[in-house]
N, C-alpha and C positions, 0 to 999 in steps of 0.2 A: 593952544597948549599942546605940547608934543606928548607922545606915548610915554617917554621916559620920565617926564616930570611927575606923572601921576603914580608911578610905581614906588617912588621913594629911593632912599640911598641903598637899601639892600636888594633892590630889584624885585621886590615882592609886591604884588598887587593886593587889592582889597580882599580878593577871594582867599589868597594864601594866609593873610592875617586873620580873616574870620574863621578859616578852618583851624588855624592854630589855637584861636581862642575857644573854639568849640571842643577841641581836644583837651584843652586845659580844664574846661568846665566839666566834661565827661570824666576826666581823670580825677577831679576833686569829688564829683558826685559818687563815684564808686568807692571812694575811701582807700584806693590802692596807693598808699604812700610809699610802698617799698619798691616800686618800679619807676624807671625814669620816664620822662615825657617821650623820648624817642622810642622806648619800648612800647609805650601805650599807643603811639602812632603806628607802630608795626602791627600791633594787635588789631587796631581799627582797619588798617589797610588790608590785612589778611582776611579778616571777617567780611569786609566788603567784597573782596575778590571771590571768596567762597560763596557768598550770597548771590553774586551776579552769575556765577557758574550754575548754581542751583536754579536760578530763574531761567537761564537759557535752556537748561536741561528740561525743565518743566514745560516751557513753551514748545520745545521741539517734540517731546514725547507725550504730550497731553492726550491726544486722540488715541494713541496706542494703549496708554494706561487705562483710559476710560473703556476701551473695547475689552481689555482683559478683565477689568472689574465687572463689566456688564456680563461677560461670559460666565464668570464665577458666580455672580448673583443669579443668573438664569439657570445654571445647573443646580443651585441650592433651592430654588423656588419650587413649590409643589406643582405638579402637572395637572391637577384636578381643575374643575370648573370654578370660576370666580363668581360669587353671588353678590350682586349689587342691587340696591333699591331701584325700582322702576323710575325712569326719567333721569337717572344719574349716569353720566358717561364715565366709563372706567376703562383705562388702557393699561393693563399690568406691565406691558413691555416698556411703555413710556415712563411709568413710575420706576421701573428697574433702571432705566437709562439715567433718569434724574438722580437716583440714589448712587449710581456708579460715579457720576460727575461729582456729586457732593463728597464721596469718599476720596476721590483723587485730589480735590481741592483741599480737603481736610488733611490728607497726608502731606501735601506740600506746605501747608501752614505749620504743621508740626515740625517739618524739616527746618523751616526758617526759624522757628522758635528755638530749636536745638542749636542752630548757628548763633543766634543772639545770646543764648544761655552760655555757650562756650566763650563768647567774647566777654561777657560779664564775669564769668568765673576766672578767666585769665587775667583780667584787670584787677579783680579783688584779691586773688591769691598771689599774683606776681610770678606765676609759673609761665615764663615765656621761653620758648625754645631758642637756644643761642646758636644753633647750627646754621652755617651760612649756605650750605648746599641744599636746603629745603626750598622747594618751589611751592609757594602758597597757591592753592587752588589748582595745582597741576595734577597730573595723573599719578605721579609717583615722586618719592623723594629718595635720596641716597642715604637716608638715615637708617639705622638698624635698631632692632629691639634686642635687648639682652645686655650682658656685661661686656665692657670694652675688650676684655681678654678673649672673648669668644667671637669677636667681630671677624667677618670675612668679606672680601670684596664681592660686589654684585657681578653676576655673570652677564654676558651680552644679551641673553634671553630675558633676564630680569630688567635690564636697562631698556629693552624694547628696540634694540638695534638689529 
């Protein structure tokens, strides 16, 4: 059997059909009947891009964030002696490092939860940005905040050129 016979008339494979079906099911489960399927797909794609960027950022800067959290916790901890029962090993610096790691992981999970909450909110309310020049998951967009009559073009410094 050739590759083309398995994809069907539209040239879409099983993965494209199943992803479309999952979009429809998530579209129905959110109750967002006021936005089109293509807008729902844009929301899902944008949220996935932002989530992937957050994951990459977390992986890249995890050790730095842990070091900063550890330093902050170390400065907040009392300098006095630590009393522990005899026979029980206690390493306060190791405990602080463990707490710093937990804080960083918790912050990351909160960030991912906000991304998922934004996705759900956009699907429920139907407020989808129609701007074509917005780069999802990018560093900046050429959109502006304010009234259209007060719009100004972005300078080369703001564009990063």
